[in-house]
N, C-alpha and C positions, 0 to 999 in steps of 0.2 A: 215709892211712896210717900216719905219724908216731905221730899221737894213739892211733891204735888199737893199735898198736905197745907205748908208755909204760902203756897199760890193759893189755895183756894183762899184763905182766913185774911189774906193781901186784899184779895178784891171784893170778900164778902164787906170790908172795911171801906173801903170806895165806896161801893154800893147805898150803903148805909148813911152815906156824907152827902152822895147826890140824891136820895131818897129824901132829903131834911133839906135842899138848894132847889131842886126841879122834882115839880109833880109830871109833866109829861114823861120822866124817866121810867115811870110804874110801869107804864103802859108796855114800854121796851122789855123794861126786865118780866115781867112776867112771860114773856114769848121766848126770851133768851135765854137770862139764870140760870133757870133750876137743869138743862142740858148740860150748860157749861160747866155747873159746880159738880154735878154729880151724873159725870159722863159714867159709864157701864166700862169698866177697864179689865181685859180679859189677861189670864195669863197661862198661860201652855210651859208645863214641864216636864222633860223626860230625865229619866236620872236610872240607870248608868244610861249612856248613849254608847255606850260597845259594849256588846256582849259575845259570847261565844254561844255555836248553833245549841239547840233547844236553852238554855239557859231564859231567864226573865227580867223584864227592867219597867218599870212602874211610870206609866206617862197621868199628872196631874192636870184636871181642867181648873179654871175658878172664872167665874165672872164676880167684880166688887161694886159696889155703888147700883145695887136694883133697887128701885123704888118700888113695893108689891103693889102702891093702891093706881097707880098707873104706866108705869113701866116693868111690871112680872115678866118673867120669862114664859114663854108659850110654849116653845119648843127648845129641849137641851141639844147639845154638839150631838150628833151621829154620826157614830163610826162601825161599819159593818162588820162581820163577827171574823172573816177574814180579808184583808186590802194589803196591796204591794207587796206580797211576798212575808206578810207578818201575822200573826196570830193570835187574836183576843185567848186571853187564860180567863180573867175575873174581873166581872166591872165593880165596883163596891155603889153602895144607892147615894144620890145626890145631897148629900150634908149642907146647912145654910144654919148661918150664924147674921140677927140682925142689932144692926143698931143704930138707935135713934129712926127709926123707920127705913133703915138703909140696909139689904141684906146683901151676903157675901155666900154663894154657891162654889161649893167644892166637889170634885169627883175623882178617885183615885181609879185606872185603869190598869192590870196586867199585861203585860206583849211578850209573845216569843216567837222565836222562825224560824227555820230548820234549813231556808237558803244564807249562806254567805253574801254579804254584798251591802250595800249603804243604801238603807230604805228610808224614801221621806211618808213620814205623816199628811196624808192629804189635808184640802183645806177645810176646814171647821165652821160650823154657821153656827148660831143660834139667834132664834125667832122669838120677840118680844110680841106682850099684849097691844102696845101701841102698833102695831104690825113692822118696826124696825127690826133691821136685820144688823146681825155684828158677828164681820168674819174673821177669823185668823187665818191670814196665807202664809206668814210667817215660821211655820211649822219646823220644829226638832226634824232633825235626821237622825237613822237607827242605824249604825256601822254592826254587823252580825259578821264573827270572825270564826273559821274552820276550829274542827273540835280540836284539841291539844293531844299532835298524837308520839310527841316526846316519849310518854311512858309503854308504846308499842314495844312487843318484843323482837327483834331482828329476824332473818327467814336464815335457814343455815346458808353460809359459802360454799362455793365450788371448792376441790382439791382437786392439785392436777393431777391430770391421767399414768398410772404405773405399767409403763412397757412388762410386757409377761417376756423372760429372756425365753429362747428357743432352744428345743433340745439338742444338745451336743450328737446325741446318735437317736437317726430316726424311731421313733419304738410306737407301737399301735395303744395311747393311751387310752382313744378313745373305746376299747371294747374292755380295759377295767372299767373305767368311767361307768360306762353301758351299764355292766354288769350290777355294778356295786349299787347304781338308781334302780335298776329293775328290781333288785331285792329289797332296797329300804320302798321301795313303793306297794309291794304286794306285802309287807309290813304291816305298813301305814294305811290299806286297805283293808284286812285282815281283823286291825283294831277298831279302824270305822265299824265293819260290821258288827263285831260283837258290840258294841258300845252304844248304837243302836238299838240293838235290841234288847240291851238291860234299859236304856232310859226313854220313858214314858215324855212322849210332849208336851209341855204346859198351853192350857187355852190362855190364848190373847183377850180380852174385853177390853175394849174400844170403849172407854166413857161417855156415858152417851146423856145423866140427869144433872142437876145442878153438882148434887152432894159428891157424885164420883168425879166430876172436876176437880174441885174443891179437895177432895183426897191426892189428887194426882200432882198438884199442884205441891202437895203435902209433903208426898213424897220426891218431890223432886229435891226437896232440901237434902234431904238423907243420902239421895241416890249419887246430887254431885253436890259436895261440898265446896266453902271457897276455896278452899286450900289445895285442894283437887285439880284447881286449875281446867276444868272442862266446861268451858263456857259457851263455845261455838254448842256443843252439845246440849247444853242446859238452855239457852234461848231457841235453842232450835223447837226443842221437845215443851217450852212455856208456852211459844207463840201458834207453837202446833194445837195443841188445848186449847186457847182460847179462839185461832180460826174456826175449831171443827166445830167447840160450843155455839157460836156467831149462828154457824152456816145452817146448825139443829136447828136453832130456835127462829131465825129468818127466813128456813125452808128456803136454799138459793147453796150454792156451790161455788167456791171460790179457790178451791185449789187451785187454778189452772192461775189464780190473778195476779199481779203483782204484789205490791206493797199499796203507791199508792192507788192501783185499780179500785182495790179491797176498800182503803178508807175512803174512797169516793162513793159503795155502793153503802157501804154502812153508816156514812155519817149521817147523824142526825135518829138511828133507828137503836141504837144502842146507851140509851142514858141521859142525861143531862152535863152541861158542856164541861165542868170538871171531870168528871170520869172519863168522859169522851177522848180529851184532851189529853190528860197524863196517860190515856190509854193510845193513841195515834205518838203520843213521846215512848213510847214501852217498844212499838214499831219498829220507829225509828232506828232505836239505841240496839236495837236485835239485829238490824241489816248491820250495822257499824260490825258489830262484835263480828257478825256471820262472815260480810263477806270485806270489812277492810283491816279485821285480823283486830280489831281495838279493844284493849284488856279493861274491862272496867271496873270498879272501883264496886270493896266491898258494900257500900253504901246503896251504890245503887242498883247491885243484886240485889239486894235487901227490897230497894221499893221498890224492882219489877216484880218481888213474889207480892208485895200488896196491889199493888197497882192490877194483878193478874188476877186477882181475887176479888177487889172492887170491882172490876170489870166482869166478871163473871155471875157476882150478886146482882150488878145493875143490868144485867143483859134479860137475866131471866126477869126480871120485876118487872123493867120496859116493857119485856116484849108480851106478859102476861093482863099489862094493864089494856083499859075498856078502848077501844077507838071509837074516835068523835067523829 
């Protein structure tokens, strides 16, 4: 930028000298100089360019040297909500900063991805009021790395097979063992019959309305404290509460659908984009905990409770809004 500004100052001095010597140069100058001195300069920056699955990166889009009187922006850079395995979490408003009639436009976009690999930002194009277009083809590359599994618990190892020594003298041990097992079985049956007569079954009421679901989520905190380590059971019940409530509000049945299929049918039906994205990240984290035996941090568990609570409130509010 400093080098370009210095070049513009030198060219401006040369032009002023030629204006004093040649009148015909004024006509040529009126067509060529403004576009050269004040050419729009695009800037695109991605930070960081390497993230873990589910983490976020910040994409900065900027155009400098925009003259509002003749070359103002008619259409800003367009990016869909989902592209090339990348999802947009948040878009900031377009900030403007004007100096001597030339405006700098800046926008910050928060990105995330749930697929590992290297994904390129598509070509970005802006349209000005004078019908000129500005395209950025040399866009940055976002590298998404797999989740760090170094903290996962190992499976129990295998032990050697222990051979049972054969008895020296043959003896019908199976008769004694069968008799002992029969006695134990009879004792267990008697105890079970006595306990079933004394025990009264408790009625299990599945949460139906918003308040019942929120209360059930709060009860999970007491039922599964982080120190207990029952992460799979916690996320299984937490997701079941959220999906069951969304099915009731949207009048659908998704119990047999996978996580990806479920997200497709509820997308844009459960609230605004930030809440929806956070809820989808919760579903992804729950799959990692249940199927990949990922051990979440205490902060991730706390965030899961908050996300589930916000999702239930938003689904309830969004489903009762008047339809357009």
